[in-house]
N, C-alpha and C positions, 0 to 999 in steps of 0.2 A: 444115526444123525438124521434128524427129522427134515430139516429144510433142504430142498434141492435133491432129494433122495432118488429121483427118477431120471437122472441126467447122465448116467454112466456112459452113454454113447456119444456124448458131446466132447470127448477128449480129456486126456489125463490132466493137461494143464488147467482146464476149467475146473476139474474136480478138486485139484489142489487148492485153487482159490476159494472154492466153496467150503472146503473143509476148514481152511484157515480162518474164514470168517467167524467160526465158532470155537475153535480151539487154538492154542498156541502151537508154534512149529513143532515143539517136542511131542505134542499129542498127535500131530499129523504124521510124524515119523513112526510113532507106534502103530498107527492105523494102516499105513501103506508100506512100512518097512523099506523106505527108500532114502538115500542121502539127500540133503539139501545143499548142494554145492552152488550157492547163490551169493554173490557179493552183497555187502551191506547196502550199497547204492541200489542194486537191483531189488533187494528185499524191500526196501522202502517204497519204491515205485510200484512193486508188484502187490504188496500186501497192505498198504496203508489205508485203503478205503477212505480216502479224503472226501469231504463234502464240497460239492461245487456250489451249493446254494448259500453257504456260510450261515446256516441256521443253527449250528451248534459248534462248540469248540472242539476240534479234533485233538487227539493226543499228540503231542509233539514227540516224534520218535527219538529226538536227541535229549529229551527230558528237560527242556528249557522252560517248560510251563506253558500256560494257555496263550493263544494268540491274543493280541491286544484288541482287535476289533471283534465285537460280539454282536451278532444279529439274532433276533428272536422271532420264532414263529410258534404258533400254538395250535393244538388240536383241541377243540372244545367239545365237551359232551353236551348234547341236547337233552336236558334233564327236566324233571318236573319242577314247576315254578314254585318258589317259596312264597309264603303269605306276606312277607314284608318287603318284597322286591318289585320293582317296576321294570322287569326285564322280559325277554321273549318267552312265550309259552311253547314248549315243544315236547314231543313224546320221548319218554326215557328210552335209552338204548341206541338211538340213532346217532350217527357221527357226522360232523362236518368240519371242514378245515378253513381257517381264516388266517391271513397274515396279520402281523402286529406292527405297531409303529416302529419305524426304523428299517423295514425291509427294503431292499434295493428296488429302484424304480422299475427295472426290467422284471423283477420277480412279481411285483404288484400288478404290472400289466399282464403278465402271463396268467396270474391267478384270476384276474378279472375276466380274461378271455375264456378260461376254462369254466368259470361259473356261468357266464352269460351267453356264450356263443356255441358251446359244444355240449349242451346238457343232454342231447339225444344220441351221443356217441355210444355205440354198442361194442363192448369188448368181445374178443373171439371166444368161442365156446370150448376150445381145447388149446393146449400149449402149442406155441409156434416155434419154428426154427429161426435162427438169426436172419436168414435171407427173407423169410416171411415178415418178420418184424420190420426189417429195413424197407421192404416194399410198402408195407402199411404206413410207415412213417413218411415216406416220400410222397405218398398219395394224399397225405393229410394237408389241409389248407394252411395250417400254421405249424410246421414241423418243430419249431423251437419250443412249443408247449405240448408236444405230442405225449410224452411220457406222463406228465402231470395230469393231462386230461384223461388219459387212459386209466391211470390208477384211480382217479376220482370216479370214473365210470365203473371200474371193478368193484369199488366199495358200494356204490349205489346199487349195482346189479347183483351184489353178493356172488361174484365170480368164483369159480373153483380155485383153490389155492395154487394148483399146478400151473394155471394160466399166468397168475402173477409171478410165480417162481421163474417161469420161462422168460418173462420180460426182464426181471432182475438179473438173471444169468446173462442174457444178451447185453444188457447195459454194462455189466462188470467186465465182460470180455472185450467189448468194443471201445469203452471209454476208460477203463482202468479204475473207475470209481462209481459210486452210486450216491446221488444227492440225499442228504439227510431227510429231506421232506418226503422223498419217495419211500425211504425205508419206514418212516412213520406211517405212511398211508398203507404200506403192506402190513404193518403191525395192526392197524385199525381193522383190516380185513380178517386177520387172524383172530382178533378179539371178537369180532362180529360172529365168527363161526366156532368159537370156543376151541381153537387149536392151541391147546396148552403148551405142547412141546415146541411149537413154532414161536409162541410168545416168549418162552424162556430163551430160545436161541437168539431171537432178535435182541433181547435184553443183554445177552452175553456179547453180542457184536457191539452194541452201544457202549457198554462199559469199557471194552477194549479200545474202541476207536475214538471216543469222545470224552473229554474231561468233564463236560457238563451235559446232562440230559435235561431238556426243558420240561416245563410243567405239563404240557399236553401229552408228551410221551409217557410221563409218569402216570397221568390219569388213565391212559390206555392200559399200561402194564398192570397197575393195581386193579383196575376193573376186570381185566381178563383173568388174572390169577385168582382174584377173590371169588370168582364164579367157578373155580375148578377144585379138584381134590388137593391142589397145592396152595390152598388159600393162605396158609401161614406165611408163605413167601411174600404175599401182599403186605402182611404186617411188617416184614423186614424192609420192604421197599418204603413203607410209610415212615419208618424210622430213618431211612436214608434221606427221604424228602425233608424231614424236620431239620436236618443238619444244614440245609442250604436255602430253605424257604418255608413259609407257612403253608402247610398242606391245604389243598382245596377241600371244599365241602364234599365233592365227589370222592376224593381220596378217603376221607373219614367214613362216609356213608357206605362205600363199597366194603370196607373192612368191618364196620359194625354189622352189616347184613350177613357177611360171611361168618362172623363169630356167632351171631344169633342162630343161623341155620344149623351150626354144629353144636348148639346148646352151650356155647361158652358165653353165657349171659353176663357173668361178672365182667369179663373182658369187654363185651359189647357196651355195657354201661360205663365202664371206665373210659372208653373211647368217646362215647357220647358226651360225657361231662368235660372231657378235654376239648372236644369240639366247641362246646358252648363257651369255654373260657377264652377261646380265640375269636369270639364274636361271629362264629359261623352259624347261620340260621338253618336248622335241620328242616328237611322236606317232610311232607306228610308220608312219603314212601317209607322212609327209614323209621319214623315213629310208629307207623302201622306195623312194620316188620317186628319191632320190639314187642308189641302186644300179641301178634300172631304166634311168634315162637316161644312166648311165655305161657301159652295156653295150657291149662291143666296142671300147673305147678303150685304146690303149697309151700311157699317160701316167703316169710315175713319181710325179709330184706328186698326181695324181688317186688313184692307188692308195694313196698314203700317207694321204690324207684318208679314204678308205673303210675302210682298216685302223683309222684313228682312231675311226670310228664303232663298229667291232667292239670296240675296247678300251673305249669308252664304255659299251657294253653290259656288259662284264665288270666295270668299276669300279662300276657302279650295280646290278649283279645283275639284269639285265633279260633276259627270255627272249622272243625273237621268236616270233610265231605262225607257223603253217605257211606261209602265203602269203608273209610277209616272208622266212622261211628260204629259200623256193624262189627268191626274187629274189636273195638272197645267193649261192646255189649257181650260178645262171645267170650272174651277173656274173663270178664266179671263172672259170668255164669259158669265158667269152667273151673273156678277156684274150688278145690276139694273142701267140702264142709262150709263153704262161704255163704251158701243160701242167698246169693244175689239173683235178682230177676230184673230184667230190663223191659221197658215198654216205650213205644214211640207215641208221642202225643203232641198236642198244641196247647200252649199255655193260654189261659183266659186273660182278658184285658185287666182283670183285677190282680193278676200275678199269681194266682193259685194254680197249682198243678192238679189236673183232673184225676190223675192216677193215685198219687200219694197224699193229696190234699195239703201238701206243704206250700207255704207262702214264700215265693222267691224274693230275693233281696230287692229293696227299693232302689230305684235309679237316682233318687235325689241325694244330694250331699247334705251333711249336717251344716248348721250355721257356721261352726268352727272350720269345717273342711272347706266350705265355700269361701269363707273369708281368707283363709290361708292360700287357697288356689288363686283367687283373684289378685291377691297381693303379689304372689310369685309370678303370675303371667304378666301383670303390668310391669313388674320390675325386670324380669329376665327376658321376656319375649317382646313386649311392646316398647319398652324403653331400653331394651338391650341393643347391642352393637349392630344387630341385623336390620332393625327397622329403617334406619335412616339411609340405608343403601337403596331403599325402594321408594322413599318419599323424603321430603325436606322437613327439618324441625319446624319451620314456619307453617307449613301446610298441616302438619299433625297438631300443632298448637291451635290452629284455627279450627280444626275438627273437634278437638277436645272442648273448646268453648262452645261450638255449635251443639254438641251433645249435652253438655252440662245445662244449657239453657232450655233444653227440651225434654229432659228425663221425666219419667221412665218410658221406655219403649216395650212393646210386647213381642215384636218380631223384628229382627234385623235381616235384611235381604242383600245378598251379593248380586247386585243388579246386572252387571256385565256377564257374570257366570250364568245366571238364569236366562238371560236374553238369547243365549245360544242353544237352548234346549232343543228346539225344532229348526233345523237349518233351512228348511224350505219356506219358513215363515219369516216375516219381517221381525227383526230383533225387538223393536218396540212393542209389537203385538204379543210376543212371548212374555215379555215383562209385564205388559198390561194384564194378560190373563192371570199371571201369578199374583199381582197386586189385587185384582178384583176378588180372587179366591181368598186370599189371606186377610183382606180387609173386612171380611164378614164378622159379625158380632162386635163391631166397633173396635177392633184391635188397632193399637197404635203402631204404625209401621215406619221404619227407617230404611230407605233404599240407598245403598252405596253405589254411586254411578261414576261416570267419567265425563269430562267436559265435552268430548266429541258427541255425546248424546244430545247436546243442545244445538247441533249444527244443521238441523232440518235436511237430513240426507235421505237417501232411498230407504235406509234401514231405520232411521230415527225421524219420524214425522212430528213436527212441532205441536200440532193440535193433540196428538196422542199423548205426548209428554206433558202437556199442560193439564190434560184431564187426569193423568196419574198423580200429578202434584197436588190435586185437590183431595186425594185419598191417602197420601203418604208424605212424610218428610223426605226430602232428597238432599244428599250431599254429593257434589260433583268434584271429584279429585282430578288432579292432572292426569293426562292420558298415559304417562309413563309410570305412574304410581301403582303399586300393588296394594290391594285393600284388605288383606287378611288381618293385619294389625288393627285397622279401623273397625272391622267386624267384631273382633274379639273385645276390643275396648268398649264399644257401644253396648254389646250384649252383657258383658260382665258388670258394667256400671249401672245397667238397668235393673239388676237384681236377679234373684234365683228363678223367678218366673219366666224371664225373657228367653225366647227361642231364636234360632237363626237358621237361615236357608242358604245353602251353597252346595255345589257338587264337589268342592275341594275337600281333601282329606286332612288338611292341616298338619301333615306329618312333620314339616320343617319346624313348626312352632313347638310341637310336642318334644322334638329332639333338643330344643334349646333349654328345656327344663333339666336341671342338673341331677336330680335324684329320682330313683324309681318310684318312691311313694307319691311324689308330685305328678309324675308322668301317669301313674295309675289313676289319680284323682282327675287329671285332665281328660283321660280317655273315658272315665265314667261320666264326667260332666258332659262331654261331647255326645256320648250315647243318649243321654237324657235330655239334650237340648237341640240337637241338630235335626231339622225337619228334612227328611229325604224327599227328593223330587225326581220324577222320571216321566218320560212320554208314555202315553197309552199305546196299546198294541197297534192301533190304527194310526198312531202319531198325530191324532187330531186334537188331543187335549193333554194337559199336564196332570199328573197324579201327585198328590202330596201325602206323605205318610208321617204322621206325627210321632214323636218319640214315645217309647213304651214307658209306663210308670214303674215297671220292674226292670232290673238290670240284666241285660242279655249277655252273660258270660258264664263259663263253667263255674258251678258252685256246689258246695257239699255241706252237709250237716254231720258227717261221719257215717251214718247209716243210710244216707241217701246221696245220690249224685244227680245233678241236672246238667245236661250237656246240649247246648244249641248246636245244630248241624245244618249243613247245606245239602241240597239235593244233588247239585252238580259240583264239578271240580272248579268252577269259576271262582275267582278270588272275590271275597266280600270285604270291602274296606270298612273303616271304623264305624260309620253311621249306617251302613247297609246291613242290618242284622237279620239273621235267619228267623223264620217263622216256626220251624219245627224243632222238637226237643226229644232227647232220649232221657227218660226217667229211670234210674236204677235204684232199687230198694233192697236192703238186706232184711230178710224176713226173720 
């Protein structure tokens, strides 16, 4: 028995409790060869391991089913950020705990206390006796959250398992139960340290004591087991999760990487495709693992699968970071008899690769593609149900009339967006700098503004606004309106040559397009028409980067692959394209 194995001196009764946490009474009888002369009522109170935090549904000893009130807490993995998410970026492998909606007020308060007021609490370096834990708790300034704070600190400090065991033993003896949340925190510590037997023991407890294990605990269990020699049990748990919920990305990726490590690549790709069907976006980490563990294999089906990943990057306009790119290069070069060679390069403005002399795809759409895209965007995005939640039909009709009377424009500018480029400078000055730069060569500009820009405020000087209006057409929308639809309409109505300037990514509008073909054309049009804008290193001026004439996506001719990549792990959105490329040729 792994858990609490060093506590034989703490009394026979405590040892029985610890044993029963992992095995049924019959197994305890076998281990200790003693009778269990305990009444049913006493058995229930002694062995039930009820949760005081109501974070999971305990097993009803009478078999009457789950309790009616269900509260949920979750343990979140801090994992590598996906390319199409706008969530927090954290390092893979670390763990944090957060309460979810519906948690009791007292629980929320205690978790807030543990997060903000006791971050420097240091756990003991060795296991403590009950009296020592009691003294430590009594000296703590908020005893009601002592255990939670202490377990959080143990996870943060990666405390020895025996220290955590001694606190769990003390709680079980003194309170007769252990809160579910504390058990999960102990599980997190076991996963952090790769304590496989402990992870299995905690799982056995949870299966016996709770009818429902919440998603955070499954994340921990699957992560911990998939990194061990008992990784196939993680697959069993994944199947268990499927019966009650959609598995998380973490669940799938842990199992995919485990299968890949053990050269079960058919299984790994089966899980990968299943993950995609559930609209779970894979991280670079798992995609890189599939390339790394496939290195050196001559298998046509495997090559087809990995080429499929590269086409997935193309379809979703994903740019691998340098480490991932290097794994792709090494995989190609490791294929027995493949004769692939990779070179890092920069593509010329003309779109020709200096290494293989191949001409990359043009970023321009054909007349037919452009016409179809314009029609679909105007119908599904601009005149769709979404637009008039952000503006009124009357205002948009007035804008259409304004545009039709002044067509065509060369550049359409999201004025409010650009005006916030340099926060220490007046907004009107930022916009003035942009207009001055873009008005060169007699370009016809349309600036989309808001009515508050005419107020002669500290950020919007009347004389500056008047000077700008001599260089560009301005349309001032209501202050509450959102101008993405205005920008798209004016740009598309002006023709294929017209570019636009904004730091927005236009993701919501892309999502309004119903089919993948149109979304692909939208992204390609965006790459070829969106002028990137950024502040200089000294933040004294604005830099404008015109779109490339070639299309910056993964592309292949069969015997060549060209893959744009990023130097860093920072996310690159749809118009912020990389400058560096991997050219792979088959000799």
